[in-house]
SEDO-297345 format. One line per field, with one value per atom (N, C-alpha, C): residue number from 1; residue in three letters; atom name; x, y, z. Coordinates in pm, 1 decimal. Example, Ala and Ser with C-alpha at 12.3 -4.5 7.8 and 13.67 -1.06 7.14 Angstrom:
2
n: 1_1_1_2_2_2
res: ALA_ALA_ALA_SER_SER_SER
atom: N_CA_C_N_CA_C
east: 1319.0_1230.0_1320.0_1285.0_1367.0_1290.0
north: -569.0_-450.0_-330.0_-225.0_-106.0_3.0
up: 780.0_780.0_780.0_708.0_714.0_787.0
//
This chain:
70
n: 1_1_1_2_2_2_3_3_3_4_4_4_5_5_5_6_6_6_7_7_7_8_8_8_9_9_9_10_10_10_11_11_11_12_12_12_13_13_13_14_14_14_15_15_15_16_16_16_17_17_17_18_18_18_19_19_19_20_20_20_21_21_21_22_22_22_23_23_23_24_24_24_25_25_25_26_26_26_27_27_27_28_28_28_29_29_29_30_30_30_31_31_31_32_32_32_33_33_33_34_34_34_35_35_35_36_36_36_37_37_37_38_38_38_39_39_39_40_40_40_41_41_41_42_42_42_43_43_43_44_44_44_45_45_45_46_46_46_47_47_47_48_48_48_49_49_49_50_50_50_51_51_51_52_52_52_53_53_53_54_54_54_55_55_55_56_56_56_57_57_57_58_58_58_59_59_59_60_60_60_61_61_61_62_62_62_63_63_63_64_64_64_65_65_65_66_66_66_67_67_67_68_68_68_69_69_69_70_70_70
res: GLU_GLU_GLU_ARG_ARG_ARG_GLN_GLN_GLN_TRP_TRP_TRP_VAL_VAL_VAL_HIS_HIS_HIS_ASP_ASP_ASP_SER_SER_SER_ILE_ILE_ILE_ASP_ASP_ASP_GLY_GLY_GLY_TRP_TRP_TRP_ASP_ASP_ASP_PHE_PHE_PHE_CYS_CYS_CYS_ASP_ASP_ASP_ALA_ALA_ALA_ALA_ALA_ALA_VAL_VAL_VAL_LEU_LEU_LEU_VAL_VAL_VAL_PRO_PRO_PRO_GLU_GLU_GLU_PRO_PRO_PRO_SER_SER_SER_ALA_ALA_ALA_ASP_ASP_ASP_ASP_ASP_ASP_ALA_ALA_ALA_ARG_ARG_ARG_ARG_ARG_ARG_LEU_LEU_LEU_SER_SER_SER_ARG_ARG_ARG_PRO_PRO_PRO_GLU_GLU_GLU_THR_THR_THR_LEU_LEU_LEU_LEU_LEU_LEU_THR_THR_THR_ILE_ILE_ILE_ASP_ASP_ASP_GLN_GLN_GLN_ILE_ILE_ILE_ASP_ASP_ASP_ARG_ARG_ARG_VAL_VAL_VAL_ASP_ASP_ASP_LEU_LEU_LEU_ALA_ALA_ALA_LYS_LYS_LYS_VAL_VAL_VAL_VAL_VAL_VAL_GLY_GLY_GLY_LYS_LYS_LYS_ARG_ARG_ARG_GLU_GLU_GLU_ALA_ALA_ALA_GLN_GLN_GLN_GLN_GLN_GLN_ILE_ILE_ILE_VAL_VAL_VAL_ASP_ASP_ASP_GLY_GLY_GLY_ARG_ARG_ARG_ALA_ALA_ALA_GLU_GLU_GLU_ARG_ARG_ARG_ARG_ARG_ARG_ALA_ALA_ALA
atom: N_CA_C_N_CA_C_N_CA_C_N_CA_C_N_CA_C_N_CA_C_N_CA_C_N_CA_C_N_CA_C_N_CA_C_N_CA_C_N_CA_C_N_CA_C_N_CA_C_N_CA_C_N_CA_C_N_CA_C_N_CA_C_N_CA_C_N_CA_C_N_CA_C_N_CA_C_N_CA_C_N_CA_C_N_CA_C_N_CA_C_N_CA_C_N_CA_C_N_CA_C_N_CA_C_N_CA_C_N_CA_C_N_CA_C_N_CA_C_N_CA_C_N_CA_C_N_CA_C_N_CA_C_N_CA_C_N_CA_C_N_CA_C_N_CA_C_N_CA_C_N_CA_C_N_CA_C_N_CA_C_N_CA_C_N_CA_C_N_CA_C_N_CA_C_N_CA_C_N_CA_C_N_CA_C_N_CA_C_N_CA_C_N_CA_C_N_CA_C_N_CA_C_N_CA_C_N_CA_C_N_CA_C_N_CA_C_N_CA_C_N_CA_C_N_CA_C_N_CA_C_N_CA_C_N_CA_C_N_CA_C_N_CA_C
east: 84.6_0.0_89.4_57.0_136.5_91.3_186.9_156.7_242.9_183.5_255.2_316.4_440.4_508.1_552.0_518.3_555.8_587.9_666.0_700.5_637.1_602.6_552.5_669.0_640.8_743.6_687.1_775.9_729.4_730.0_686.2_676.9_809.8_916.7_1047.8_1094.3_1070.7_1106.3_1027.4_900.3_817.6_874.1_909.8_965.1_1094.2_1179.4_1304.3_1277.1_1179.8_1148.1_1077.1_991.3_914.3_1004.2_1114.8_1207.6_1267.7_1281.8_1344.6_1249.2_1120.0_1021.3_1005.0_1020.4_1007.1_861.5_842.9_709.1_651.7_523.3_464.8_454.2_459.7_442.4_297.6_271.2_134.6_41.3_89.9_8.8_-22.3_78.2_56.3_-41.4_-30.4_-120.7_-264.7_-286.0_-421.2_-473.0_-387.9_-427.4_-462.1_-386.3_-412.3_-536.5_-560.1_-673.7_-804.9_-798.8_-920.0_-900.2_-885.0_-858.2_-970.4_-1092.2_-1204.1_-1190.9_-1106.3_-1088.3_-1012.6_-950.1_-873.4_-946.4_-1073.4_-1148.1_-1171.0_-1176.3_-1210.7_-1362.7_-1411.1_-1555.2_-1613.3_-1539.6_-1588.0_-1600.5_-1518.5_-1517.5_-1613.1_-1646.2_-1714.1_-1855.4_-1922.1_-2058.7_-2064.5_-1951.3_-1947.0_-1926.7_-1910.4_-1881.8_-1997.0_-2033.8_-2140.2_-2107.5_-2206.6_-2187.5_-2129.7_-2177.3_-2128.7_-1979.8_-1928.6_-1785.2_-1703.2_-1760.1_-1686.0_-1688.0_-1806.2_-1817.3_-1838.4_-1864.0_-1891.5_-2041.2_-2077.8_-2219.8_-2301.5_-2248.9_-2325.0_-2351.2_-2247.0_-2263.2_-2354.6_-2343.0_-2429.7_-2575.6_-2603.8_-2742.2_-2791.9_-2706.4_-2746.1_-2778.6_-2702.1_-2728.5_-2862.1_-2886.1_-3012.3_-3129.7_-3116.4_-3223.5_-3248.0_-3141.7_-3155.4_-3227.6_-3199.2_-3268.7_-3417.2_-3448.3_-3588.3_-3664.2_-3600.2_-3664.6_-3692.7_-3600.0_-3619.2_-3731.9_-3752.4_-3859.4_-3997.0_-4000.9_-4130.2_-4189.6
north: -117.5_0.0_124.3_217.9_339.7_441.3_500.2_604.9_726.1_841.6_965.3_1017.5_1060.3_1124.3_1261.8_1365.1_1499.2_1586.9_1688.2_1787.6_1920.0_1999.8_2133.5_2219.9_2305.1_2397.9_2538.7_2635.1_2773.3_2831.1_2953.1_3018.0_3029.0_3053.5_3066.4_2932.2_2824.6_2691.8_2660.5_2699.4_2677.7_2752.7_2879.0_2959.3_2898.7_2851.4_2788.0_2662.9_2584.1_2460.5_2490.4_2591.2_2622.7_2663.2_2728.0_2770.0_2649.2_2538.8_2419.6_2334.3_2356.6_2275.3_2329.9_2245.5_2293.9_2326.1_2411.9_2442.5_2316.6_2289.8_2172.7_2195.6_2087.1_2098.3_2136.6_2180.0_2216.8_2097.2_1978.5_1857.5_1828.5_1841.0_1819.0_1921.2_2046.1_2150.4_2119.9_2075.5_2038.3_1919.8_1820.9_1701.7_1737.4_1828.8_1869.2_1957.1_2042.0_2133.3_2069.0_1966.2_1896.4_1745.6_1688.5_1544.5_1458.1_1513.5_1433.4_1397.5_1468.8_1437.2_1307.2_1255.2_1131.5_1010.7_1025.8_915.9_803.0_681.9_567.1_555.0_470.6_449.4_399.8_315.9_264.5_373.9_477.4_583.6_697.5_713.4_834.8_850.0_739.7_751.4_801.7_818.3_867.4_1018.3_1083.1_1226.3_1298.2_1414.2_1494.0_1525.0_1511.6_1533.1_1671.2_1773.6_1909.7_1922.7_1845.6_1850.4_1788.5_1689.6_1619.8_1697.7_1745.5_1809.0_1959.5_2015.1_2157.6_2182.9_2298.1_2328.0_2336.8_2405.7_2425.1_2292.5_2210.9_2081.9_1989.9_1993.6_1910.8_1949.3_2078.2_2122.0_2078.5_2083.2_2037.5_1888.4_1810.8_1666.8_1643.2_1714.3_1699.4_1740.5_1852.3_1898.5_1798.3_1742.0_1642.3_1517.9_1474.9_1358.1_1388.0_1509.2_1546.5_1550.2_1598.7_1604.3_1464.5_1372.0_1235.2_1164.2_1198.8_1135.7_1189.4_1312.0_1375.6_1323.3
up: 0.0_0.0_0.0_-86.3_-98.7_5.7_73.7_170.7_139.3_150.8_124.2_252.8_242.3_354.0_304.0_376.2_331.9_451.5_424.5_524.9_485.2_582.5_554.2_506.7_408.3_361.1_369.9_380.8_384.5_243.0_230.4_100.0_27.9_101.4_38.6_-16.4_58.5_7.7_-119.3_-119.9_-237.8_-357.8_-338.7_-448.9_-501.3_-411.2_-454.0_-536.7_-495.3_-567.7_-699.5_-702.1_-822.4_-938.2_-908.9_-1013.9_-1085.0_-1014.7_-1071.3_-1154.2_-1140.7_-1212.3_-1353.7_-1456.0_-1593.7_-1628.3_-1727.8_-1777.6_-1842.5_-1824.6_-1890.4_-2040.9_-2116.2_-2260.9_-2290.1_-2412.6_-2449.6_-2434.7_-2469.9_-2456.7_-2309.9_-2223.9_-2080.6_-2022.9_-2065.8_-2016.0_-2055.9_-2181.3_-2224.7_-2143.6_-2121.1_-2046.2_-1901.6_-1842.5_-1704.4_-1692.4_-1791.6_-1783.3_-1827.3_-1911.6_-1957.9_-1950.4_-1830.6_-1820.2_-1875.0_-1880.8_-1929.6_-2077.3_-2151.9_-2293.7_-2314.4_-2211.2_-2222.5_-2164.9_-2133.6_-2074.3_-2174.3_-2123.6_-2206.7_-2212.9_-2302.6_-2313.9_-2181.8_-2110.7_-1982.1_-1876.6_-1886.6_-1786.3_-1819.2_-1944.8_-1989.4_-1934.0_-1899.4_-1848.9_-1704.9_-1642.6_-1504.4_-1496.1_-1611.6_-1614.7_-1684.4_-1633.5_-1692.9_-1839.1_-1927.0_-2070.3_-2100.6_-2031.3_-2056.2_-2027.1_-1933.1_-1903.5_-2015.6_-2082.3_-2186.9_-2317.4_-2358.8_-2490.1_-2484.7_-2368.4_-2356.7_-2347.8_-2293.3_-2268.0_-2396.6_-2497.0_-2620.7_-2690.9_-2705.3_-2770.9_-2691.3_-2558.7_-2474.6_-2495.1_-2502.8_-2524.5_-2661.9_-2763.7_-2896.8_-2896.1_-2823.0_-2812.6_-2743.5_-2633.6_-2560.2_-2648.5_-2719.2_-2808.2_-2920.5_-2975.5_-3082.0_-3034.5_-2913.8_-2857.2_-2839.3_-2792.3_-2770.6_-2903.2_-3009.5_-3141.0_-3194.1_-3173.0_-3221.8_-3147.9_-3022.1_-2943.0_-2982.0_-3031.4_-3063.5_-3192.3
//
C-alpha cells in the first residue's frame, strides 16, 4: 500500500522549488486542464456530458434527442 510522507514547507522553500520545475508541454497543459478528454468508453458515463463536450454541444445533443422522441 502506498503512503505519502511529506514535510511542511514555507513560501520561500516553495519559491526555490518552483524555479526548478520545468514548464509543462502544451500537450501536458491540455491534459491537465481537460482530463475528461482522455477518458475511455468505460469511464465516460461517469462524467457529466457538458464537461466532456462543452455546454453548447451538450445542449445540442439533448435537443436532438428530444426532437427524435417527438
